[in-house]
Structure formats: C-alpha cells, structure tokens
N, C-alpha and C positions, 0 to 999 in steps of 0.2 A: 197771777203769780206763776202758775204752771206754764202758761203760754210764753211768758217772758223768759223763763229758764230754757224752754225748748228753742226759742229764738237765739238765745245766747249760745247754746250748744251747737245749733246749726251753723251759726256764724263762726264759731271756733273751728268746726270741722272744715268749713270752706276756707278759712284763713290758713289752717294747717295744710290743706291739700294744695293751696296755691303757694305755699312756702317750700314744698318738696318737688324735686324734679329728678328724673331717672335718665342716666346715660347708658345706652345699651353697649354690649361688648364690641359691636362692629362699628360704633360711632364715636365721635369726639364732640365735646360740648363747649359752648361759649356763653358767657353771662353778661347781660346788658343791665345798665342802671340808667333809667331815663334816656334810653337810646344810645348811651355811651358804653363802650366795651370796658368792663372792669376785671374780667378774668377770662383767660383763653386756655385752650388745650386741656379742658376738664376731662379727667379720666373716667372710664366706665364705672357706674355705681350709683348710689342714692346720695343726692346733695340737697342743701338748703339754700333758699334765697329769700330776700325780703319781699313779702307780698305787696302787690300793687306798685312796687317801686322797681323791682328787678324782674327781668325776663330772661329766659334761657332758650337756646336753640342748639340742635345737634346736627352734625354733618357726617356723612359716610366717610369713614377713614380707610375703607378697603381699596384695593387696587382697581382702578376703572380703565376702561378701554376707549381710545379715540380711534375711530375708523375714518379714513379719508378716501375720497374718490381718486382714481388714477389721474396723474398730472404729468405733463410733458416737461422734461428737463434736457439740458444740453451738456454733452460730455466735453472733455478737453479737445477732442477731435472734431468738434462742431457737429456731432451726430445727435439727432433727437431720439429720446427714449421715453416711453411711458412707464412710470413707476407707481406701483400700488403698495401702500404701506399701512401699518397700524402702530399705535403707541400705547404703552401702559403707563398710567400716572396715578398719583395719590396726593392727598392733602397732608402737608407736614407742619404748616403753621396756620391754624384755623383763623387766627385774628387777622393776619395779612390776607388770607384767602377771602375772608368776608369783606374786608375793606376794599379790595381791588375788584371783586366780582359780585359784591352784594349777596354772596352765598349762592349764586345761580350757577349750576353746573353747566348749562348751555353756554352761558357767557364765558365761563372758564375755558371751555373747549374752543370757542370762537377766538379767544386770545392765544391759546396754546397752539392751535393748528398752524397759523402762519410762521410761528417761531420754528416749529419742526420742519416745515417746508423750506424755510430759508436755510436752515442748517443742512438739509438734504441737498438743496441746490448747490451750496458751496462745496459739499463733498463730491458730488457728481462732476461739477465743473473742473475739479482737480484731477479727475481720473479719465482714462480712456474707457471705451465700451467694454473691452475685455477685463480691465481692472475693476470696473464697476460691478460686473457680474461675479467675478471671483471674490471681491471683497464685501459683497452684499450681506453676508452672514457672519463676518468676523470683524475686521478692523473698522469698517465703515459704521457698523452698529455701535461700537464703543465710542467712536468720534461723534456720532449723532447724539447719543445720550449725554456726553460731556458738554457739547456745544449747546444743546437744548436747555440743559439745567442752568447754564450761565444766564439765559434769558428769562427763566421762570422763577428765579429767586424772589422777585418782587411780587409774584402771584401767590406765594405761600404754598406752592405745589412742587412736586418732584417727579421728573420723568424717570420711570423705572427701566423702561426698555423701549426700543424702536425696532420694528421688524419689517423688512421688505418682503412682501408676499410674492410679487412677480415683477419682472422687468421685460417689457415688450418694445419692439420697434413700432413706430407709428404705422397705421394701416397702409398708407401709400408706400412707405418704405418697405414694409413686409411684402406687399404685392410685387414690388420691383424685385426684391430678393427672390421671391418664389418663382417669378417669371424667369429670372436669370438661372436659377437652379433647374427649372424645367427645361430651359434651352440647353443647358450643359448636359443634363441627363439624356435629352434627345440626341445631342451630338454624339455622346458616348455610345448610345444604343445603335445609332446609324453606323458608326464606325465598327462596332462589333458585328453588326449584320453584314457589312461589306466584307469584313475579314472572314466571316463564316461562309459567305458565298464564294469568295476566292479559294478558301480551303476546300469547299465542296467540289469546285471545278477541278482543282488540282487532284483531289482524290479520284474523281471520275476519270480524268485523263490518265492517271496512273493505272487505274483499274482496267480501262480500255486497252492501254498499251500492254499490260501484263496478259490480258485475255488474248490479244493478237499473238503475243510471243508464245503463250501456252498452246494455242491452236496451231501455230506454225510448227512448233516443236512436235506436237502430236501428229500432225500430217507428215512431217519428215520421218518420224519414227514408224508411222504406219506404212509409208512407202518403202522404207528400208525393210520392215518385217515382211511386207508383201513380196518384195524382191527376193528376200532370202527364202520365203516359202515357195515361190515359183521356181527358184533355182533348185531347191531341194526336191520339189515335185518333178522337175525336168530330169534331175539326176536319178531319181527313183525310177521314172519311166524309162530312162535310157538303160539303167541297169537291168530292169525287168525285160526290156526288149532284147538286150544282149544275151540274156540267159535263155529265153524261149521266144523267139520271134513269132512263131505260129500262134502260141497261146496269147501273146500280146495283141496280135492282129485279131484273134477271135474276141478277146475282151473289148477291144476298141469297137468292134462291129456290134457287140451287144450294147455298148454305150450309145452307139449311133441309132440302133433300133429303138432303145428306150426313149431317146430324145425325139425320134421321128414319129413314134406312135403314142405320144402322150395324150392326145385328144381322142375322144371316143368317136369322132367323125373324121379322123385324118384320112386323107386319100393321097396316094402317091402313084404317079404314072411313070413306070420305069420298064426298061427292057429286062425280062426275066433272066437273061444271060449276063446282066451287068454285074460289076464287081460288088455292088451293094448287097446282092442276094447270093453272094458266094457261098456263105455257110448255110443258107436256107437250102440251096440246091444240094449241097453235100449231104445235109441231113436227110433229104428226100431220097437220094440215091442209096444211102446206107440202109434205109428201111427197106 
C-alpha cells in the first residue's frame, strides 16, 4: 500500500513538472500540440501545458548580429568597391520564424544575408563612389533597413539596423591609385627641387655680383683715400720744405740712413765726400 502511494506521488510530481514550463525574460515561447503550433509569442513567466501532448520551445528575442565578409559591388560609375557591413536583427513573430527556419538561427542568417546584400547592391548601384561614401552612415542606412524589412516579413524577423564598417577600393585599383599618387608626388617633388636649384643659382649669382660690386667700390674708395693721403703728405712735405729747407734735407737724410742701415750686416761702399755722408762729415768737423 505504501509503495503504491509512493508511486502515485512520484507520478503526480512528474506529471506536474511536465505540465509546467518557464519562459525567461530574454526569450519568447511557442507551444506545440502533437507537432502543430497552437500558441505563439508566449511572454516571459511560468506557463502550463498538457503533459505528453503539448511541448514548448523558447527562442532568444534579443537583438542579434549578422556579420558578413567584405563583398565587391559596382557603383553607378561602374567602379568596383569592397564593402564590409554588419546588421542587427531580432525575432518579431516566433511562429512564422519557426515555420520558415525550423527555429535554426544559422538558417535564418543564411536566408537574411542575401536579402541585405541585394538591398545594399541596389543602393550602391544608384550612387557614385563619392555619394556612396558620403551616404554610408545616413540615408543609405535608412534605405537598407527599409528595403531589407520588406523581404524579411515572411521570416518573422525584423532588421533593426544595417551599418557599413568600411568601403575600400579593390586591391588592384588601390595599387593603381597609390602608384598614380606616388608618381604625382614625385613629379611635384622634382619640380620643387628644380625650383630650389634655380633659386639657389640665382642667389649665388646675385651674391657674387654684389661681392664684385662691393670689392670694386672698396678698391675705388681705397685708391681715392690713398691719393688724398699722398696728396696731403706731399703738401705737408712741401710746406715743411718751404719753411726750413735745411732741416727738411737733414730729416730726409736721417730717413735714408735708417733705411740703409736696417740690417746688422749692411755694407755700403761710397765715397766719403759723397752727398750721402754730408751730415756725417759736418758732425765730425763740428766735434
């Protein structure tokens, strides 16, 4: 009897536990009965179901991220660009989401990705490269979200946002652009160098010309000053000679003696009666 009661209690507990299911705050529930959906979009909380007949599943209702690999697109100018983007999406109709994707998040991403890529391709095809870059974070984003949501209604999901991370030119185009930029910079650098060499030559030529002018003026002034000095000296000598001719002759003789006997081994062979020894003789006779 006791064993029978224990079995009944255990069975009742198992039956009650299988009749209760919990939906967490970050999830949304769906209820099946014999494999058929009978209730969708079950809110968070504790709920009841028929044991052995009904089954419940929950799905993440938070915003999820779709990350795509960079892909090449064509602008209205027929220029190739590599675009790297990501999208934010969430489940809004869990019944339709389960029906179209079997509740598989990977399958949902596989179906959502081409829709966003197609919407992005249409937007870029309508814009030039400049417009694509300038509109990447404004009007293009709004158009992408609107266009993508038109195609995801049947999936039971909503695209919240689409963001372009970067827009690059293809590698071969980038290399061509870089080579052209390098060539242009080299041309400018060579032009500046030639202008610098030309300016340097002009500066050197001007400096040499000014140097020659300065030297010529200095030599002219020096010659003029020497001439003026010689003239003044001559005038002074003439005035001195005119005042005392004998003293002037004596002074000039002393200058001659000083010049003639500068060296310690100087030797002069002259007639003692010559004019050169005039004042020497006079000095000897006076003594």
